[in-house]
C-alpha atoms as a printed R data frame, in Angstrom:
    type eleno elety resid chain resno       x       y       z
1   ATOM     1    CA   ARG     A     1 261.736 181.947 201.698
2   ATOM     2    CA   SER     A     2 260.148 178.634 202.655
3   ATOM     3    CA   ASN     A     3 256.483 177.737 202.564
4   ATOM     4    CA   ASP     A     4 254.698 178.138 205.929
5   ATOM     5    CA   SER     A     5 251.576 176.065 205.126
6   ATOM     6    CA   ILE     A     6 250.439 172.526 204.330
7   ATOM     7    CA   TYR     A     7 247.971 172.162 201.448
8   ATOM     8    CA   VAL     A     8 245.380 169.567 200.442
9   ATOM     9    CA   TYR     A     9 243.905 169.716 196.949
10  ATOM    10    CA   VAL     A    10 240.818 167.654 196.060
11  ATOM    11    CA   PRO     A    11 240.719 167.329 192.244
12  ATOM    12    CA   GLY     A    12 237.106 166.124 191.909
13  ATOM    13    CA   SER     A    13 235.682 169.195 193.616
14  ATOM    14    CA   ASP     A    14 238.543 171.543 192.739
15  ATOM    15    CA   SER     A    15 238.816 172.353 196.471
16  ATOM    16    CA   LEU     A    16 241.951 173.652 198.133
17  ATOM    17    CA   TYR     A    17 242.534 173.511 201.886
18  ATOM    18    CA   SER     A    18 245.474 174.869 203.827
19  ATOM    19    CA   MET     A    19 246.784 175.052 207.360
20  ATOM    20    CA   VAL     A    20 249.768 176.882 208.802
21  ATOM    21    CA   ILE     A    21 252.491 174.389 209.785
22  ATOM    22    CA   PRO     A    22 252.033 173.888 213.532
23  ATOM    23    CA   SER     A    23 254.825 174.775 215.924
24  ATOM    24    CA   TYR     A    24 256.443 171.730 217.428
25  ATOM    25    CA   GLY     A    25 259.144 173.397 219.471
26  ATOM    26    CA   GLY     A    26 262.753 172.910 218.479
27  ATOM    27    CA   ASP     A    27 263.242 172.355 214.747
28  ATOM    28    CA   THR     A    28 260.884 169.446 213.976
29  ATOM    29    CA   GLY     A    29 258.186 171.634 212.377
30  ATOM    30    CA   ASN     A    30 260.781 173.061 210.025
31  ATOM    31    CA   VAL     A    31 261.178 169.692 208.303
32  ATOM    32    CA   PHE     A    32 257.925 170.496 206.466
33  ATOM    33    CA   ARG     A    33 259.719 173.466 204.913
34  ATOM    34    CA   CYS     A    34 262.577 171.375 203.495
35  ATOM    35    CA   THR     A    35 263.533 170.488 199.970
36  ATOM    36    CA   ASN     A    36 264.524 167.057 198.654
37  ATOM    37    CA   LEU     A    37 263.209 164.859 201.463
38  ATOM    38    CA   GLU     A    38 263.449 161.171 200.694
39  ATOM    39    CA   HIS     A    39 259.996 159.588 200.791
40  ATOM    40    CA   THR     A    40 257.970 156.503 199.966
41  ATOM    41    CA   GLU     A    41 254.404 155.312 200.495
42  ATOM    42    CA   GLN     A    42 252.808 152.067 201.581
43  ATOM    43    CA   GLY     A    43 249.067 151.744 202.119
44  ATOM    44    CA   GLN     A    44 247.768 154.737 204.054
45  ATOM    45    CA   TYR     A    45 251.225 155.770 205.248
46  ATOM    46    CA   MET     A    46 253.815 158.073 203.790
47  ATOM    47    CA   TYR     A    47 257.339 157.790 205.148
48  ATOM    48    CA   ALA     A    48 259.757 160.704 204.815
49  ATOM    49    CA   CYS     A    49 263.221 161.541 206.086
50  ATOM    50    CA   GLY     A    50 266.089 163.967 205.693
51  ATOM    51    CA   GLY     A    51 265.727 167.072 203.583
52  ATOM    52    CA   TYR     A    52 267.641 170.343 203.403
53  ATOM    53    CA   GLY     A    53 266.107 173.421 204.956
54  ATOM    54    CA   ILE     A    54 266.074 176.145 207.538
55  ATOM    55    CA   ALA     A    55 267.416 175.482 211.025
56  ATOM    56    CA   ASN     A    56 265.088 177.924 212.810
57  ATOM    57    CA   ALA     A    57 261.612 179.264 211.949
58  ATOM    58    CA   GLY     A    58 262.932 182.826 211.542
59  ATOM    59    CA   ASP     A    59 265.740 181.876 209.152
60  ATOM    60    CA   THR     A    60 265.613 183.076 205.571
61  ATOM    61    CA   VAL     A    61 268.395 180.825 204.233
62  ATOM    62    CA   ALA     A    62 268.518 177.011 204.328
63  ATOM    63    CA   THR     A    63 271.556 175.668 206.201
64  ATOM    64    CA   LYS     A    64 270.787 172.215 207.558
65  ATOM    65    CA   THR     A    65 270.156 168.621 206.497
66  ATOM    66    CA   TYR     A    66 267.672 166.958 208.845
67  ATOM    67    CA   SER     A    67 267.977 163.556 210.534
68  ATOM    68    CA   TYR     A    68 264.254 163.033 211.231
69  ATOM    69    CA   PHE     A    69 262.197 160.087 210.038
70  ATOM    70    CA   MET     A    70 258.400 160.430 209.894
71  ATOM    71    CA   LYS     A    71 255.569 157.951 209.491
72  ATOM    72    CA   MET     A    72 252.513 159.944 208.420
73  ATOM    73    CA   ASP     A    73 248.962 158.571 208.467
74  ATOM    74    CA   MET     A    74 247.761 160.317 205.308
75  ATOM    75    CA   PRO     A    75 243.952 160.041 205.780
76  ATOM    76    CA   LYS     A    76 244.316 161.493 209.293
77  ATOM    77    CA   MET     A    77 246.722 164.193 208.091
78  ATOM    78    CA   ILE     A    78 244.412 165.191 205.224
79  ATOM    79    CA   SER     A    79 241.416 165.372 207.593
80  ATOM    80    CA   ALA     A    80 243.440 167.519 209.993
81  ATOM    81    CA   VAL     A    81 244.401 169.981 207.264
82  ATOM    82    CA   LYS     A    82 240.831 170.146 205.933
83  ATOM    83    CA   ALA     A    83 239.574 170.850 209.482
84  ATOM    84    CA   ASN     A    84 242.468 173.256 210.207
85  ATOM    85    CA   ASN     A    85 243.232 171.213 213.328
86  ATOM    86    CA   PRO     A    86 246.942 171.488 214.331
87  ATOM    87    CA   GLY     A    87 246.501 169.032 217.221
88  ATOM    88    CA   ALA     A    88 245.112 166.313 214.937
89  ATOM    89    CA   PHE     A    89 247.856 167.089 212.405
90  ATOM    90    CA   LYS     A    90 250.545 166.466 215.043
91  ATOM    91    CA   GLU     A    91 248.822 163.227 216.094
92  ATOM    92    CA   SER     A    92 248.900 161.929 212.508
93  ATOM    93    CA   ILE     A    93 252.717 161.711 212.591
94  ATOM    94    CA   MET     A    94 255.112 159.411 214.412
95  ATOM    95    CA   TRP     A    95 258.733 160.561 214.670
96  ATOM    96    CA   GLY     A    96 262.151 158.988 214.857
97  ATOM    97    CA   GLN     A    97 265.628 160.414 214.509
98  ATOM    98    CA   SER     A    98 268.922 158.936 213.326
99  ATOM    99    CA   ASP     A    99 272.083 160.165 211.609
100 ATOM   100    CA   MET     A   100 271.531 157.218 209.273
101 ATOM   101    CA   VAL     A   101 268.742 159.175 207.495
102 ATOM   102    CA   CYS     A   102 270.466 162.564 207.521
103 ATOM   103    CA   ALA     A   103 270.485 162.982 203.753
104 ATOM   104    CA   THR     A   104 269.001 165.066 200.991
105 ATOM   105    CA   GLY     A   105 268.686 164.448 197.278
106 ATOM   106    CA   GLY     A   106 268.575 160.667 197.286
107 ATOM   107    CA   GLU     A   107 265.588 158.345 197.250
108 ATOM   108    CA   MET     A   108 263.979 155.946 199.710
109 ATOM   109    CA   PHE     A   109 262.140 152.703 199.070
110 ATOM   110    CA   LEU     A   110 260.267 150.245 201.302
111 ATOM   111    CA   LEU     A   111 260.610 146.803 199.722
112 ATOM   112    CA   PRO     A   112 258.638 143.580 200.387
113 ATOM   113    CA   ASP     A   113 261.406 142.403 202.767
114 ATOM   114    CA   ASN     A   114 260.159 145.198 205.151
115 ATOM   115    CA   ASN     A   115 263.481 146.992 204.896
116 ATOM   116    CA   PHE     A   116 263.807 150.641 203.961
117 ATOM   117    CA   TYR     A   117 266.520 151.437 201.413
118 ATOM   118    CA   LEU     A   118 267.932 154.982 201.535
119 ATOM   119    CA   VAL     A   119 269.713 155.340 198.210
120 ATOM   120    CA   VAL     A   120 272.643 157.782 197.939
121 ATOM   121    CA   GLY     A   121 272.150 161.526 198.533
122 ATOM   122    CA   HIS     A   122 274.293 163.823 200.617
123 ATOM   123    CA   LYS     A   123 274.405 165.810 203.856
124 ATOM   124    CA   PHE     A   124 274.787 169.527 203.201
125 ATOM   125    CA   THR     A   125 275.631 171.921 206.032
126 ATOM   126    CA   GLY     A   126 275.742 175.663 205.503
127 ATOM   127    CA   ALA     A   127 274.128 178.083 203.090
128 ATOM   128    CA   TYR     A   128 273.859 176.708 199.559
129 ATOM   129    CA   LEU     A   129 276.121 179.302 197.913
130 ATOM   130    CA   ASP     A   130 278.525 179.635 200.854
131 ATOM   131    CA   PRO     A   131 282.038 178.560 199.760
132 ATOM   132    CA   ASN     A   132 282.601 177.257 203.322
133 ATOM   133    CA   ALA     A   133 279.582 174.948 203.244
134 ATOM   134    CA   ILE     A   134 280.260 171.268 203.865
135 ATOM   135    CA   GLN     A   135 278.927 168.467 201.655
136 ATOM   136    CA   GLU     A   136 279.262 164.828 202.664
137 ATOM   137    CA   TYR     A   137 278.048 162.204 200.208
138 ATOM   138    CA   VAL     A   138 276.195 159.192 201.610
139 ATOM   139    CA   ASP     A   139 278.296 156.974 199.268
140 ATOM   140    CA   SER     A   140 276.008 153.988 199.801
141 ATOM   141    CA   VAL     A   141 272.591 152.450 199.978
142 ATOM   142    CA   ARG     A   142 271.640 152.311 203.658
143 ATOM   143    CA   VAL     A   143 269.286 149.497 204.656
144 ATOM   144    CA   PHE     A   144 267.225 149.700 207.852
145 ATOM   145    CA   THR     A   145 264.023 148.686 209.589
146 ATOM   146    CA   VAL     A   146 261.660 150.862 211.569
147 ATOM   147    CA   SER     A   147 259.897 149.730 214.738
148 ATOM   148    CA   THR     A   148 257.638 151.455 217.229
149 ATOM   149    CA   SER     A   149 258.758 152.081 220.802
150 ATOM   150    CA   GLY     A   150 255.953 153.726 222.734
151 ATOM   151    CA   ASN     A   151 255.090 156.824 220.733
152 ATOM   152    CA   GLN     A   152 258.451 157.001 218.930
153 ATOM   153    CA   LEU     A   153 260.003 155.266 215.949
154 ATOM   154    CA   GLU     A   154 263.295 153.400 216.246
155 ATOM   155    CA   LEU     A   155 265.513 152.933 213.199
156 ATOM   156    CA   ASN     A   156 267.788 149.893 213.085
157 ATOM   157    CA   ARG     A   157 270.472 149.436 210.413
158 ATOM   158    CA   THR     A   158 270.328 146.011 208.801
159 ATOM   159    CA   GLY     A   159 272.960 146.498 206.101
160 ATOM   160    CA   SER     A   160 274.429 148.698 203.395
161 ATOM   161    CA   PHE     A   161 275.804 148.557 199.868
162 ATOM   162    CA   THR     A   162 278.823 150.572 198.765
163 ATOM   163    CA   ASP     A   163 281.836 150.360 196.472
164 ATOM   164    CA   ASN     A   164 284.242 151.296 199.302
165 ATOM   165    CA   LEU     A   165 285.971 154.040 197.361
166 ATOM   166    CA   ALA     A   166 287.697 156.902 199.178
167 ATOM   167    CA   SER     A   167 285.836 159.074 201.670
168 ATOM   168    CA   ALA     A   168 283.868 162.197 200.764
169 ATOM   169    CA   THR     A   169 286.908 164.387 201.470
170 ATOM   170    CA   THR     A   170 288.521 163.108 198.270
171 ATOM   171    CA   TYR     A   171 285.308 162.652 196.280
172 ATOM   172    CA   HIS     A   172 286.627 164.559 193.265
173 ATOM   173    CA   LEU     A   173 289.192 161.798 192.637
174 ATOM   174    CA   HIS     A   174 286.595 159.071 192.261
175 ATOM   175    CA   ASP     A   175 283.433 160.677 190.864
176 ATOM   176    CA   SER     A   176 283.965 159.048 187.468
177 ATOM   177    CA   LEU     A   177 284.452 155.613 189.057
178 ATOM   178    CA   THR     A   178 281.654 155.275 191.603
179 ATOM   179    CA   GLN     A   179 277.909 154.947 191.173
180 ATOM   180    CA   PHE     A   180 277.329 155.733 194.857
181 ATOM   181    CA   ARG     A   181 278.518 159.348 194.925
182 ATOM   182    CA   ARG     A   182 275.366 160.800 193.454
183 ATOM   183    CA   ARG     A   183 272.576 163.103 194.562
184 ATOM   184    CA   ASP     A   184 269.513 164.890 193.182
185 ATOM   185    CA   LEU     A   185 268.522 162.042 190.911
186 ATOM   186    CA   VAL     A   186 265.665 159.698 190.184
187 ATOM   187    CA   ILE     A   187 266.343 156.010 190.678
């Protein structure tokens, strides 16, 4: 079962605040119930994408890897949770979506060149223990920029790094050769 709340802990005062994850319509709110999102921080912003989780709020089993990218204004988000204000919480986040960030288990970095680097990971579709589930490795480092278009984020690929070994359908033949067919790791 996934968590249905967002928490803020203030160590100095030993205070704990919580707020139920607001409903966004569709599946966007469910991204806060995911595991293994890629994320990085810069200044007051946290950026997060991907993650493996439930497809619908009523689901009890995770089955989907998300393709959302979020830019979260952390001071505003923290204030919203402390005030239990779902409207302000929603306003603290800008959204984008791209298959380029549909991954779980890798890592993401924002480097001084203003490019994001999504490093390895995989797209997992289906229940985790289902023998018919599908796993597609990212097999690369995906490089992209993020820009604002109105109230949305646009992701633009600027490059990638890979070793060009066989596709994910024959991954078992090359696992010992490639450094790009990895997931669930710290880089």
